[in-house]
KOLTI-834474 format. One record per residue (C-alpha): residue number from 1; residue in three letters; x, y, z. Coordinates in Angstrom, 2 decimals, decimal comma. Each point is the difference from the previous one (the first is absolute). Layout:
% KOLTI-834474
<atom><i>NUM</i><aa>ALA</aa><xx>X</xx><yy>Y</yy><zz>Z</zz></atom>
...
END
This chain:
% KOLTI-834474
<atom><i>1</i><aa>MET</aa><xx>-0,87</xx><yy>95,27</yy><zz>184,05</zz></atom>
<atom><i>2</i><aa>TRP</aa><xx>3,00</xx><yy>-1,57</yy><zz>-1,66</zz></atom>
<atom><i>3</i><aa>GLY</aa><xx>2,50</xx><yy>-2,09</yy><zz>1,69</zz></atom>
<atom><i>4</i><aa>MET</aa><xx>2,06</xx><yy>-2,89</yy><zz>-0,54</zz></atom>
<atom><i>5</i><aa>PRO</aa><xx>-1,65</xx><yy>-2,85</yy><zz>-2,19</zz></atom>
<atom><i>6</i><aa>GLU</aa><xx>-1,00</xx><yy>-2,84</yy><zz>2,30</zz></atom>
<atom><i>7</i><aa>LEU</aa><xx>-1,78</xx><yy>-3,41</yy><zz>-0,14</zz></atom>
<atom><i>8</i><aa>VAL</aa><xx>-3,41</xx><yy>-0,19</yy><zz>1,56</zz></atom>
<atom><i>9</i><aa>LYS</aa><xx>-2,82</xx><yy>-2,58</yy><zz>-0,09</zz></atom>
<atom><i>10</i><aa>PRO</aa><xx>-2,83</xx><yy>0,77</yy><zz>-2,51</zz></atom>
<atom><i>11</i><aa>SER</aa><xx>-2,30</xx><yy>2,60</yy><zz>1,43</zz></atom>
<atom><i>12</i><aa>SER</aa><xx>-3,16</xx><yy>1,96</yy><zz>-0,93</zz></atom>
<atom><i>13</i><aa>HIS</aa><xx>2,13</xx><yy>3,20</yy><zz>0,89</zz></atom>
<atom><i>14</i><aa>TYR</aa><xx>1,73</xx><yy>-0,32</yy><zz>-3,50</zz></atom>
<atom><i>15</i><aa>LYS</aa><xx>-3,16</xx><yy>-0,91</yy><zz>-1,94</zz></atom>
<atom><i>16</i><aa>GLN</aa><xx>-0,05</xx><yy>2,83</yy><zz>-2,60</zz></atom>
<atom><i>17</i><aa>SER</aa><xx>3,81</xx><yy>-0,23</yy><zz>-0,61</zz></atom>
<atom><i>18</i><aa>PHE</aa><xx>-0,19</xx><yy>-3,77</yy><zz>-0,48</zz></atom>
<atom><i>19</i><aa>ILE</aa><xx>-3,01</xx><yy>0,34</yy><zz>-2,24</zz></atom>
<atom><i>20</i><aa>GLN</aa><xx>1,70</xx><yy>2,51</yy><zz>-2,09</zz></atom>
<atom><i>21</i><aa>ALA</aa><xx>3,14</xx><yy>-1,99</yy><zz>-0,22</zz></atom>
<atom><i>22</i><aa>VAL</aa><xx>-2,12</xx><yy>-3,13</yy><zz>-1,18</zz></atom>
<atom><i>23</i><aa>ARG</aa><xx>-1,50</xx><yy>2,49</yy><zz>-2,65</zz></atom>
<atom><i>24</i><aa>GLU</aa><xx>3,45</xx><yy>1,07</yy><zz>-1,03</zz></atom>
<atom><i>25</i><aa>ALA</aa><xx>1,15</xx><yy>-3,70</yy><zz>-0,37</zz></atom>
<atom><i>26</i><aa>GLN</aa><xx>-3,09</xx><yy>-0,87</yy><zz>-2,08</zz></atom>
<atom><i>27</i><aa>ALA</aa><xx>0,37</xx><yy>3,05</yy><zz>-2,27</zz></atom>
<atom><i>28</i><aa>SER</aa><xx>3,69</xx><yy>-0,96</yy><zz>-0,56</zz></atom>
<atom><i>29</i><aa>GLY</aa><xx>-0,70</xx><yy>-3,72</yy><zz>-0,25</zz></atom>
<atom><i>30</i><aa>SER</aa><xx>2,97</xx><yy>-0,55</yy><zz>2,35</zz></atom>
<atom><i>31</i><aa>GLY</aa><xx>-1,11</xx><yy>-1,67</yy><zz>3,11</zz></atom>
<atom><i>32</i><aa>LEU</aa><xx>0,08</xx><yy>-3,41</yy><zz>1,79</zz></atom>
<atom><i>33</i><aa>GLY</aa><xx>-2,68</xx><yy>-2,09</yy><zz>-1,41</zz></atom>
<atom><i>34</i><aa>ASP</aa><xx>-2,64</xx><yy>0,70</yy><zz>2,65</zz></atom>
<atom><i>35</i><aa>THR</aa><xx>0,67</xx><yy>3,68</yy><zz>-0,09</zz></atom>
<atom><i>36</i><aa>LEU</aa><xx>-1,36</xx><yy>0,06</yy><zz>-3,72</zz></atom>
<atom><i>37</i><aa>LYS</aa><xx>-3,04</xx><yy>-2,01</yy><zz>0,87</zz></atom>
<atom><i>38</i><aa>TRP</aa><xx>-1,24</xx><yy>1,98</yy><zz>2,98</zz></atom>
<atom><i>39</i><aa>ASP</aa><xx>-3,30</xx><yy>1,55</yy><zz>-0,62</zz></atom>
<atom><i>40</i><aa>VAL</aa><xx>0,60</xx><yy>3,74</yy><zz>1,47</zz></atom>
<atom><i>41</i><aa>ALA</aa><xx>-3,67</xx><yy>0,74</yy><zz>0,32</zz></atom>
<atom><i>42</i><aa>GLU</aa><xx>-0,31</xx><yy>-3,09</yy><zz>2,11</zz></atom>
<atom><i>43</i><aa>MET</aa><xx>3,13</xx><yy>1,12</yy><zz>2,05</zz></atom>
<atom><i>44</i><aa>GLU</aa><xx>-1,59</xx><yy>3,38</yy><zz>0,51</zz></atom>
<atom><i>45</i><aa>ALA</aa><xx>-3,22</xx><yy>-1,41</yy><zz>1,14</zz></atom>
<atom><i>46</i><aa>ASP</aa><xx>1,25</xx><yy>-2,56</yy><zz>2,56</zz></atom>
<atom><i>47</i><aa>PHE</aa><xx>3,90</xx><yy>0,60</yy><zz>0,81</zz></atom>
<atom><i>48</i><aa>ASN</aa><xx>-0,31</xx><yy>-2,26</yy><zz>3,15</zz></atom>
<atom><i>49</i><aa>SER</aa><xx>-0,51</xx><yy>-2,93</yy><zz>-2,34</zz></atom>
<atom><i>50</i><aa>VAL</aa><xx>3,24</xx><yy>0,97</yy><zz>-1,81</zz></atom>
<atom><i>51</i><aa>LEU</aa><xx>1,90</xx><yy>0,19</yy><zz>3,47</zz></atom>
<atom><i>52</i><aa>ALA</aa><xx>-1,62</xx><yy>-3,34</yy><zz>0,92</zz></atom>
<atom><i>53</i><aa>ALA</aa><xx>1,12</xx><yy>-1,47</yy><zz>-3,14</zz></atom>
<atom><i>54</i><aa>LEU</aa><xx>3,61</xx><yy>1,13</yy><zz>0,42</zz></atom>
<atom><i>55</i><aa>ARG</aa><xx>-0,01</xx><yy>-1,45</yy><zz>3,58</zz></atom>
<atom><i>56</i><aa>ARG</aa><xx>-1,38</xx><yy>-3,40</yy><zz>-0,90</zz></atom>
<atom><i>57</i><aa>TYR</aa><xx>3,35</xx><yy>-1,96</yy><zz>0,08</zz></atom>
<atom><i>58</i><aa>GLU</aa><xx>1,29</xx><yy>1,41</yy><zz>3,13</zz></atom>
<atom><i>59</i><aa>PRO</aa><xx>0,97</xx><yy>-2,34</yy><zz>2,76</zz></atom>
<atom><i>60</i><aa>GLY</aa><xx>-3,09</xx><yy>-1,10</yy><zz>2,06</zz></atom>
<atom><i>61</i><aa>ASN</aa><xx>-2,17</xx><yy>-0,35</yy><zz>-3,12</zz></atom>
<atom><i>62</i><aa>ASP</aa><xx>-0,80</xx><yy>-3,24</yy><zz>-1,65</zz></atom>
<atom><i>63</i><aa>LEU</aa><xx>1,70</xx><yy>-0,34</yy><zz>-3,33</zz></atom>
<atom><i>64</i><aa>PRO</aa><xx>-1,20</xx><yy>-1,38</yy><zz>-3,26</zz></atom>
<atom><i>65</i><aa>ASP</aa><xx>1,88</xx><yy>-2,97</yy><zz>-1,37</zz></atom>
<atom><i>66</i><aa>GLY</aa><xx>3,19</xx><yy>0,89</yy><zz>-1,47</zz></atom>
<atom><i>67</i><aa>PHE</aa><xx>0,22</xx><yy>3,30</yy><zz>1,78</zz></atom>
<atom><i>68</i><aa>VAL</aa><xx>2,59</xx><yy>1,26</yy><zz>2,80</zz></atom>
<atom><i>69</i><aa>HIS</aa><xx>-0,23</xx><yy>2,40</yy><zz>2,61</zz></atom>
<atom><i>70</i><aa>SER</aa><xx>0,89</xx><yy>3,49</yy><zz>-1,17</zz></atom>
<atom><i>71</i><aa>GLU</aa><xx>-0,55</xx><yy>3,68</yy><zz>0,80</zz></atom>
<atom><i>72</i><aa>SER</aa><xx>-0,58</xx><yy>3,04</yy><zz>-2,15</zz></atom>
<atom><i>73</i><aa>LEU</aa><xx>1,92</xx><yy>3,03</yy><zz>0,79</zz></atom>
<atom><i>74</i><aa>TRP</aa><xx>-0,37</xx><yy>3,70</yy><zz>-1,51</zz></atom>
<atom><i>75</i><aa>LEU</aa><xx>2,81</xx><yy>2,49</yy><zz>-0,51</zz></atom>
<atom><i>76</i><aa>VAL</aa><xx>-1,41</xx><yy>3,19</yy><zz>0,86</zz></atom>
<atom><i>77</i><aa>GLU</aa><xx>1,43</xx><yy>3,59</yy><zz>0,49</zz></atom>
<atom><i>78</i><aa>GLY</aa><xx>-2,17</xx><yy>2,28</yy><zz>1,98</zz></atom>
<atom><i>79</i><aa>ASP</aa><xx>-3,61</xx><yy>-0,52</yy><zz>-1,45</zz></atom>
<atom><i>80</i><aa>GLU</aa><xx>1,29</xx><yy>-1,36</yy><zz>-3,20</zz></atom>
<atom><i>81</i><aa>TYR</aa><xx>-0,07</xx><yy>-3,62</yy><zz>-0,99</zz></atom>
<atom><i>82</i><aa>LEU</aa><xx>3,06</xx><yy>-0,78</yy><zz>-2,18</zz></atom>
<atom><i>83</i><aa>GLY</aa><xx>0,04</xx><yy>-3,78</yy><zz>-0,32</zz></atom>
<atom><i>84</i><aa>ARG</aa><xx>-0,65</xx><yy>-3,42</yy><zz>1,35</zz></atom>
<atom><i>85</i><aa>ALA</aa><xx>2,01</xx><yy>-3,10</yy><zz>1,05</zz></atom>
<atom><i>86</i><aa>SER</aa><xx>-1,27</xx><yy>-3,45</yy><zz>0,73</zz></atom>
<atom><i>87</i><aa>LEU</aa><xx>2,28</xx><yy>-1,97</yy><zz>2,47</zz></atom>
<atom><i>88</i><aa>ARG</aa><xx>-0,61</xx><yy>-3,70</yy><zz>-0,06</zz></atom>
<atom><i>89</i><aa>HIS</aa><xx>1,12</xx><yy>-1,61</yy><zz>3,34</zz></atom>
<atom><i>90</i><aa>THR</aa><xx>0,92</xx><yy>-3,40</yy><zz>-1,66</zz></atom>
<atom><i>91</i><aa>LEU</aa><xx>0,41</xx><yy>-1,38</yy><zz>-3,50</zz></atom>
<atom><i>92</i><aa>ASN</aa><xx>-2,03</xx><yy>-2,83</yy><zz>-1,53</zz></atom>
<atom><i>93</i><aa>LYS</aa><xx>0,95</xx><yy>-1,74</yy><zz>-3,45</zz></atom>
<atom><i>94</i><aa>HIS</aa><xx>-1,53</xx><yy>2,59</yy><zz>-2,02</zz></atom>
<atom><i>95</i><aa>LEU</aa><xx>1,56</xx><yy>2,98</yy><zz>1,81</zz></atom>
<atom><i>96</i><aa>ARG</aa><xx>3,43</xx><yy>-1,61</yy><zz>-0,23</zz></atom>
<atom><i>97</i><aa>GLU</aa><xx>-0,32</xx><yy>0,16</yy><zz>-3,61</zz></atom>
<atom><i>98</i><aa>PHE</aa><xx>-1,98</xx><yy>3,12</yy><zz>-0,48</zz></atom>
<atom><i>99</i><aa>GLY</aa><xx>-0,69</xx><yy>2,77</yy><zz>2,23</zz></atom>
<atom><i>100</i><aa>GLY</aa><xx>2,20</xx><yy>-0,64</yy><zz>2,86</zz></atom>
<atom><i>101</i><aa>HIS</aa><xx>-0,26</xx><yy>1,57</yy><zz>3,56</zz></atom>
<atom><i>102</i><aa>ILE</aa><xx>-0,51</xx><yy>3,57</yy><zz>-1,04</zz></atom>
<atom><i>103</i><aa>GLY</aa><xx>-1,95</xx><yy>1,63</yy><zz>-2,70</zz></atom>
<atom><i>104</i><aa>TYR</aa><xx>-0,15</xx><yy>3,83</yy><zz>-0,40</zz></atom>
<atom><i>105</i><aa>GLU</aa><xx>-1,44</xx><yy>2,67</yy><zz>-2,16</zz></atom>
<atom><i>106</i><aa>VAL</aa><xx>0,61</xx><yy>3,66</yy><zz>-0,14</zz></atom>
<atom><i>107</i><aa>ARG</aa><xx>-2,88</xx><yy>2,35</yy><zz>-1,38</zz></atom>
<atom><i>108</i><aa>PRO</aa><xx>0,70</xx><yy>1,46</yy><zz>-3,33</zz></atom>
<atom><i>109</i><aa>SER</aa><xx>0,42</xx><yy>3,45</yy><zz>1,02</zz></atom>
<atom><i>110</i><aa>ALA</aa><xx>2,46</xx><yy>-0,97</yy><zz>2,72</zz></atom>
<atom><i>111</i><aa>ARG</aa><xx>2,39</xx><yy>-2,13</yy><zz>-2,21</zz></atom>
<atom><i>112</i><aa>ARG</aa><xx>3,65</xx><yy>0,79</yy><zz>-0,53</zz></atom>
<atom><i>113</i><aa>GLN</aa><xx>0,13</xx><yy>2,05</yy><zz>3,22</zz></atom>
<atom><i>114</i><aa>GLY</aa><xx>1,58</xx><yy>-2,54</yy><zz>2,24</zz></atom>
<atom><i>115</i><aa>TYR</aa><xx>-3,06</xx><yy>-1,25</yy><zz>1,54</zz></atom>
<atom><i>116</i><aa>GLY</aa><xx>0,35</xx><yy>-3,57</yy><zz>-1,21</zz></atom>
<atom><i>117</i><aa>THR</aa><xx>3,38</xx><yy>-0,37</yy><zz>1,69</zz></atom>
<atom><i>118</i><aa>THR</aa><xx>-1,38</xx><yy>1,53</yy><zz>3,10</zz></atom>
<atom><i>119</i><aa>MET</aa><xx>-3,02</xx><yy>-2,21</yy><zz>0,00</zz></atom>
<atom><i>120</i><aa>LEU</aa><xx>2,19</xx><yy>-3,19</yy><zz>-0,36</zz></atom>
<atom><i>121</i><aa>ARG</aa><xx>2,42</xx><yy>1,00</yy><zz>2,66</zz></atom>
<atom><i>122</i><aa>LEU</aa><xx>-2,92</xx><yy>0,62</yy><zz>2,45</zz></atom>
<atom><i>123</i><aa>THR</aa><xx>-1,61</xx><yy>-3,37</yy><zz>-1,05</zz></atom>
<atom><i>124</i><aa>LEU</aa><xx>3,20</xx><yy>-1,64</yy><zz>0,65</zz></atom>
<atom><i>125</i><aa>GLU</aa><xx>0,16</xx><yy>1,39</yy><zz>3,39</zz></atom>
<atom><i>126</i><aa>ARG</aa><xx>-3,48</xx><yy>-1,14</yy><zz>0,75</zz></atom>
<atom><i>127</i><aa>ALA</aa><xx>1,10</xx><yy>-3,48</yy><zz>-1,40</zz></atom>
<atom><i>128</i><aa>ARG</aa><xx>2,87</xx><yy>0,01</yy><zz>2,62</zz></atom>
<atom><i>129</i><aa>GLU</aa><xx>-2,48</xx><yy>0,77</yy><zz>2,78</zz></atom>
<atom><i>130</i><aa>LEU</aa><xx>-1,93</xx><yy>-3,18</yy><zz>-0,96</zz></atom>
<atom><i>131</i><aa>GLY</aa><xx>3,25</xx><yy>-1,99</yy><zz>0,30</zz></atom>
<atom><i>132</i><aa>LEU</aa><xx>0,36</xx><yy>-0,68</yy><zz>-3,52</zz></atom>
<atom><i>133</i><aa>GLU</aa><xx>3,73</xx><yy>-0,59</yy><zz>-0,94</zz></atom>
<atom><i>134</i><aa>ARG</aa><xx>-0,02</xx><yy>0,07</yy><zz>-3,81</zz></atom>
<atom><i>135</i><aa>VAL</aa><xx>-2,61</xx><yy>1,10</yy><zz>-2,26</zz></atom>
<atom><i>136</i><aa>LEU</aa><xx>-0,66</xx><yy>-0,64</yy><zz>-3,76</zz></atom>
<atom><i>137</i><aa>ILE</aa><xx>-1,23</xx><yy>2,71</yy><zz>-2,29</zz></atom>
<atom><i>138</i><aa>THR</aa><xx>-0,80</xx><yy>-0,50</yy><zz>-3,68</zz></atom>
<atom><i>139</i><aa>CYS</aa><xx>-0,34</xx><yy>2,60</yy><zz>-2,97</zz></atom>
<atom><i>140</i><aa>ASP</aa><xx>-0,19</xx><yy>-0,24</yy><zz>-3,66</zz></atom>
<atom><i>141</i><aa>ALA</aa><xx>3,34</xx><yy>0,15</yy><zz>-1,64</zz></atom>
<atom><i>142</i><aa>VAL</aa><xx>-1,15</xx><yy>2,96</yy><zz>-2,13</zz></atom>
<atom><i>143</i><aa>ASN</aa><xx>-0,85</xx><yy>2,07</yy><zz>3,19</zz></atom>
<atom><i>144</i><aa>LEU</aa><xx>3,20</xx><yy>1,91</yy><zz>0,36</zz></atom>
<atom><i>145</i><aa>GLY</aa><xx>-1,46</xx><yy>2,29</yy><zz>2,64</zz></atom>
<atom><i>146</i><aa>SER</aa><xx>-0,93</xx><yy>-2,88</yy><zz>2,24</zz></atom>
<atom><i>147</i><aa>ARG</aa><xx>3,16</xx><yy>-1,69</yy><zz>-0,62</zz></atom>
<atom><i>148</i><aa>ARG</aa><xx>1,99</xx><yy>3,07</yy><zz>1,26</zz></atom>
<atom><i>149</i><aa>VAL</aa><xx>-2,16</xx><yy>0,21</yy><zz>2,94</zz></atom>
<atom><i>150</i><aa>ILE</aa><xx>0,56</xx><yy>-3,55</yy><zz>1,12</zz></atom>
<atom><i>151</i><aa>GLU</aa><xx>3,73</xx><yy>-0,01</yy><zz>-0,72</zz></atom>
<atom><i>152</i><aa>GLY</aa><xx>0,31</xx><yy>3,34</yy><zz>1,72</zz></atom>
<atom><i>153</i><aa>ASN</aa><xx>-1,63</xx><yy>-1,75</yy><zz>3,22</zz></atom>
<atom><i>154</i><aa>GLY</aa><xx>2,72</xx><yy>-2,78</yy><zz>-0,20</zz></atom>
<atom><i>155</i><aa>GLY</aa><xx>-1,76</xx><yy>-2,45</yy><zz>-2,44</zz></atom>
<atom><i>156</i><aa>VAL</aa><xx>2,08</xx><yy>-2,78</yy><zz>-1,34</zz></atom>
<atom><i>157</i><aa>LEU</aa><xx>-1,16</xx><yy>-1,35</yy><zz>-3,08</zz></atom>
<atom><i>158</i><aa>GLU</aa><xx>-0,93</xx><yy>-3,70</yy><zz>0,07</zz></atom>
<atom><i>159</i><aa>GLY</aa><xx>-0,45</xx><yy>-0,16</yy><zz>-3,81</zz></atom>
<atom><i>160</i><aa>GLN</aa><xx>-2,29</xx><yy>0,92</yy><zz>-2,79</zz></atom>
<atom><i>161</i><aa>PHE</aa><xx>-2,80</xx><yy>-2,58</yy><zz>-0,80</zz></atom>
<atom><i>162</i><aa>VAL</aa><xx>-2,83</xx><yy>-0,48</yy><zz>-2,71</zz></atom>
<atom><i>163</i><aa>LEU</aa><xx>-3,28</xx><yy>-1,27</yy><zz>1,57</zz></atom>
<atom><i>164</i><aa>GLU</aa><xx>-2,66</xx><yy>-1,26</yy><zz>-2,38</zz></atom>
<atom><i>165</i><aa>PHE</aa><xx>-2,68</xx><yy>1,80</yy><zz>1,65</zz></atom>
<atom><i>166</i><aa>HIS</aa><xx>1,61</xx><yy>3,49</yy><zz>0,10</zz></atom>
<atom><i>167</i><aa>PRO</aa><xx>0,76</xx><yy>1,93</yy><zz>-3,26</zz></atom>
<atom><i>168</i><aa>LYS</aa><xx>3,40</xx><yy>1,56</yy><zz>0,84</zz></atom>
<atom><i>169</i><aa>PRO</aa><xx>3,31</xx><yy>-1,40</yy><zz>1,31</zz></atom>
<atom><i>170</i><aa>LEU</aa><xx>0,06</xx><yy>0,31</yy><zz>3,82</zz></atom>
<atom><i>171</i><aa>ARG</aa><xx>2,88</xx><yy>0,74</yy><zz>2,31</zz></atom>
<atom><i>172</i><aa>ARG</aa><xx>0,21</xx><yy>-1,41</yy><zz>3,51</zz></atom>
<atom><i>173</i><aa>TYR</aa><xx>2,01</xx><yy>1,79</yy><zz>2,66</zz></atom>
<atom><i>174</i><aa>TRP</aa><xx>0,82</xx><yy>-0,94</yy><zz>3,59</zz></atom>
<atom><i>175</i><aa>ILE</aa><xx>0,67</xx><yy>2,51</yy><zz>2,86</zz></atom>
<atom><i>176</i><aa>THR</aa><xx>1,48</xx><yy>-1,21</yy><zz>3,25</zz></atom>
<atom><i>177</i><aa>LEU</aa><xx>-1,21</xx><yy>1,98</yy><zz>2,96</zz></atom>
END
């Protein structure tokens, strides 16, 4: 069954598609840091642990020092996992510099099909529901696809920055909700 892409909470319903997406990202070498480090065999054996890890920073949970409340959201269409977004409810000093309120990743086989733009638009709607008035999003300056997605969703460039702990220049965008 196919429909319109939608954001959902991570769920075991999408287990096989999610694991396949992790395999794709690892094979292509193009994923967010944790995607490339995940152990697929462990994920297959205990997917509930994966889901629990994705929920560990949700409001109501105790946070480790230096972390803020956030939620993981998956973009799906029918039974297919297409990508994921992290929506951080507040910023700390580190997130203000690197990471921002929203991070997102589209699985390799779904890239360049408009899903990043859709995912960010839907995540911005969720941020609005949470009462956020303005969100920060960062991306590597060389990531033209992400720049287009952010700018297409109303991102206004704050500037381009070089951070000593990150290998590439970084762009920071603000979106007023």
